[in-house]
Each structure stands twice: as structure tokens, then as C-alpha cells.
N, C-alpha and C positions, 0 to 999 in steps of 0.2 A: 356320446356324452357332450353336452353343451359346454363350450369354453367360458361361458358367462358373457356379460356385455363387453363389447369392445368397439372401437371405431378406427378407421384408417384416415388419418388427417395429414395431408401434405406429403410431398415426395422427398425422399432422402437420397435416392440414387436413380439416375435416369440414363439409359443407354438408347441412343437413337440411330438406327440404320448403320450400325457398326459393321465394317467389312475390313478384312485383312488379307493381303496377298503377298507372296514372296516370289520374286522373279516371274511374275505373271501367273503364278499358280494360286488359286483361291484357297484360303484356309478357313476364314470366317466370312459369312455373307448375310447381310440384312438381319443383324442381331438387334432386337428391341426388348429392353428389360426395364422394369420399374420396381423399386422398393419403397413402400409407403410407411410413414410413421404410424405405429400401432399405439393406441391409447386404451388402457384398461382402467376403469375407475378404482381408485385406492390402491393401485399396484404400479410398480415400475416394470415396464416391459419393453425390451429391445427387440431386435429382429435377428433371426438366424435363417439364412438361406443355404440350402445344400445344392451344389452343382454336380450332377451325375452325368455319366456318359461312358461309352466304351473307350478303351485305350486308343490313342491316336486320333480321337475325334476333334481335338482342338481345345480341350479344357485348359491346358497350360497356357496357350496363347491368349485365350480370353482372360484368364487369371492375370497375365502380365499386362494386358490392356487396362483392366479394371484398376490395377495398382499404379498405373501411370508409367510402367516400365517399358511398355511397347506402344509406339504411336500407331494407331490404326491407319489403314490406307484411306478410309473415309468414315464419316460418322462421328458422333460425339459421346463423351461420358461425362456426366455432371454429378457432383456429390455435395453433401451437406444440405441444410434447409435452404441455403441461398442458391443451390444448384450451380456451383462453381466448376469450371472444367478441371478435371482431375490432374494433379501434378504429383511427381515423385515426392513421397513423404507424407502426403495427405491420407494415404491408406496404409495401415500397418500390414506387414507380411510375416507370417509365421511359417518358415520353411520346414521341411521334414527333419533336418538335422539340428534344429533349435540353436542357431548360432548365438553364442554369448561370449563376453570377454572372459577368457580363461583365468586371467590373473587378477580379476576383480571379484570381490564377494558378490553374493546375490543382491544385497542391499546396494552396493556400489553400482552394479549393472543397472539397477532400476533408477538410481539417482541420475545416471548419465542420460537415460531415456527421458526423465522428467526435465532435465536441463535443456533438452532439445525443444521442449515446449515452452521454454522461457522461465522456468522455475529455477531459482538459485539458492544455494546454501541450505538454510533451515527449511525453506519451502520445498525444495527438491527432496530433502530427506523425509519430510512429512508425507509428500505424495507417494514416495517409494514405500514407506511404512504402511500407508493405507492400502496400497496394492498387495503387499505381502499378507496383510490381514485378510483381505478379500479372498485371496486364493489359498489360504491356509498354509502360509509359508513363513510365518513370523519366527518359528524356531530354526529356520534355515538362513536367516538374515546374514550371518557371518560365515556361512559355508561358501566354498568355491564350486563352480559348475561341475567339476569332475567328482565332487562328493555327493552329487544328487542322483536320484534314480531318473530314468527316462521320463516318467510321468511328471516328476517334479521339475525337470528342465523344461518340459513343455509348458507347465503353468507359469514358470518364470518368463519364458519367451512370450506367452500371451500377455502377461502383465507389462512386459517391456514394450511391446508394440502398441498396446492400448495407451500407455503413458506418452509415447512419442508421437502417435498419430491421432490421439484422442478417441474418436468414436467409430472409425471404420477399421475392420480387420479382415484380412484374407488368410485362410489357412489351407495349406497344401497337404492333403492326405494325412490328417491328424490321427487316424486310427490304424495306419499301416504298421503291421508288426506287433501290435499290442495284444496281450492276452485279455480274456474277458473282463477281469477285474480292472486292469489298467484302462481298458476301453470305456468301462463305466465311469471311471474317474475323469477321463478326457471329456466325456459327455457332460459330466457335472461341471467341469471347468468352463466349458462353452456356455452352458446354461447360466452359470453364475455371472459370466460376462454380460449376457443379454439382460439379466435382471438387475444389474448394478447402475444402469443409466438408460432412460427411455430412448435416447438417440443412438445408443450402441447398435451397430450393425455388423454381424459376422457372416461372411460368405465362405462356406466350407466346400472345398473340392475333394471329392471322395469317390471310391468305388463301393463303399460299404452302405448298401441300401438300408439295412436294419438300423445302423447308427444315424443315418440321415433322417429317417422317420422319427427317431427318438428325440433329436435335438431341434429339428427345423419347424418353422411355421409355413415355409414355402420350399418346394423342390423344383429346380429347373433341370430338365432332361435334354441333353444335347444330342443331335443327330445330324447325319450328313445329307445334304441335298444333291440330287443328281438330275441330269437332263434325261429326256426320253431315250437317248442312246447310251446312257450310263456314265456320261461325263461328270466328274466331280465339280459341283458348283460352289462348294464351301459349306461349312457346318453352321448351324444355328441352334437356338433353343426351340425344340419342336413341340415341347409340352410343358406346362406349368401345373403343378399340383398345389392347391391351396389347402393345407392341412388344418387351418383354422375352421374353414367351412365344413370340413369333413369330421370335425370334432376330435382331431388327433393332436393338435398343438397344446402344449402346456399341461399335459396329463401325467400325473404320477402313475407309476406302474404301467406305463403304456404297453409294455410287451405282453401284458395279460389280457389286453383288449382284443376281441375277435376282429375288430376293424383294422388293427395293426397288421395281422397276418394277411388280410385281404389287400391292404395297401401294398405290402411287400410283393405279393403275387402279381398285382397289377403292374407295378413298375418293372418287375423282371420280364413280364410278357412284352411290355413296351420296348424293352431293350432290343428285342428282335427286329424292331423297325428303325433302329438307329443307323 
């Protein structure tokens, strides 16, 4: 099924020849990635990229580099339309445990995040309230984090990081341990994020192939590079799947499409070469 007209205009994230080693041991080697701005007529469309790969392949280290938390041994990471070298705070990070201020209400948590972006007083409250509405949490504004379900805390954490870092968000295993209903709600939250601003870009690190296909317009698969004698040369992104070109991006009831199952089988088979 065709996704309808769209264009890729400009670059929002660029990774050039990124490599990372610890004590002389290569972890990442020659990683090159690009996220382009997607424009759909009469629609607001952000970007969702899923990062897949076996355990121990280096996803966490690439995640940390993209967030500005780990300086690569060589190479560059540039973000925003101006392609500025990434720094801590420019990219929001939603960790698996959804860290929130326990003694602040949900609204107060989000106001703190808005204040980090320079909004003060009434403006911070307005931004926080808008975020609550976007993620269906207005009725939880005066609740404390311990009064929320896991899915609700996840949505608050997403809103918090979007408010504080603006357009870029990294999510670490957002589907881990969720039942099917909560997994669907997590997918809905990520899709809502992508549709709330054209410049929004979410990069989701996950082992969940089905959920990755459901939410993403692009999937990156990481694999390990070895020399002819089996020596580890470091991991890189070995394959990129463009789900827009395959007619799988932005589709309602995507699980019912035959192409969905074919895509899942293809990625599972490619895992054997990682």
C-alpha cells in the first residue's frame, strides 16, 4: 500500500565514520548514518528509527554516543537542521526505569523539564499542560509518579524528555516487559510523538522486531565485523530497511498486512548474519 506523496528534505542527524574503542578493543567501527526530514503534504510527520541487533553487539554504546554521553574515539555526530555537533542535553533519553522526581507531581515534573528549555512560570506550566494533553495524561497532572502505571510513567518520561531536549529522543528498550496491551499503548505514544512536530526524531533501541516495524519508518540492523581470521573489528550498522519505500510506514492495522509478516521474517533471517 502506498504511503502517499512524501519528500525527504534536509538532514536532521548525521553520523560520519564513528568508531569507538576501549583499551584498544574495538566496539564500534565506521558507523555512518543519516536521518532526513520527512515532509508529507497537509500532514505533520516526524521520524521514528528503530535500532535492532543481538545482545552485546554495541547498541548501548552507539546509544550513548548519539546522546552525547560517550565521546567516540573518532568520527562525528551532528544533529538539528543546522547539523551541530551533539552535546549532552541536546538529545532526550528515556531509560528503561523512567526516572522521575518522586516528590513532584506529574505536572511539576514536566514544568521542570520546560524550565530547562528556558520557559518560566506561566509559560512553563502551559508547555507542561500541552504535553499532558498530547499524551493523554491531563487527568494525572496532580498525581505522583508512584501513583501511575508503568505505561503512564513511560508517557510522562517521553513528555519530560521532549520538553527538555526539544526534538530528539532516544528510547532504551521501551517495550521490555510490557504485556500486549501496554505494548500497543507504548507504540501509540511514540507515534503521537512523531506526529506532533515535523522535526521530532525518535530513535528506539529494541529487541522487539514486531514493534519496531509497527512504529518505524526506518530500521537499522547492527552486526559485528570480523577479519578473515575471525578477529573482532567492531560493530556497525550492516543493513538499513526503508519501510516507507516498502509501503509499511504510517499504516493503520499494519499487523494485518501480508508485507508485515514478510518483513518480520526477513529481519529475523538477517539476524543470523549479525
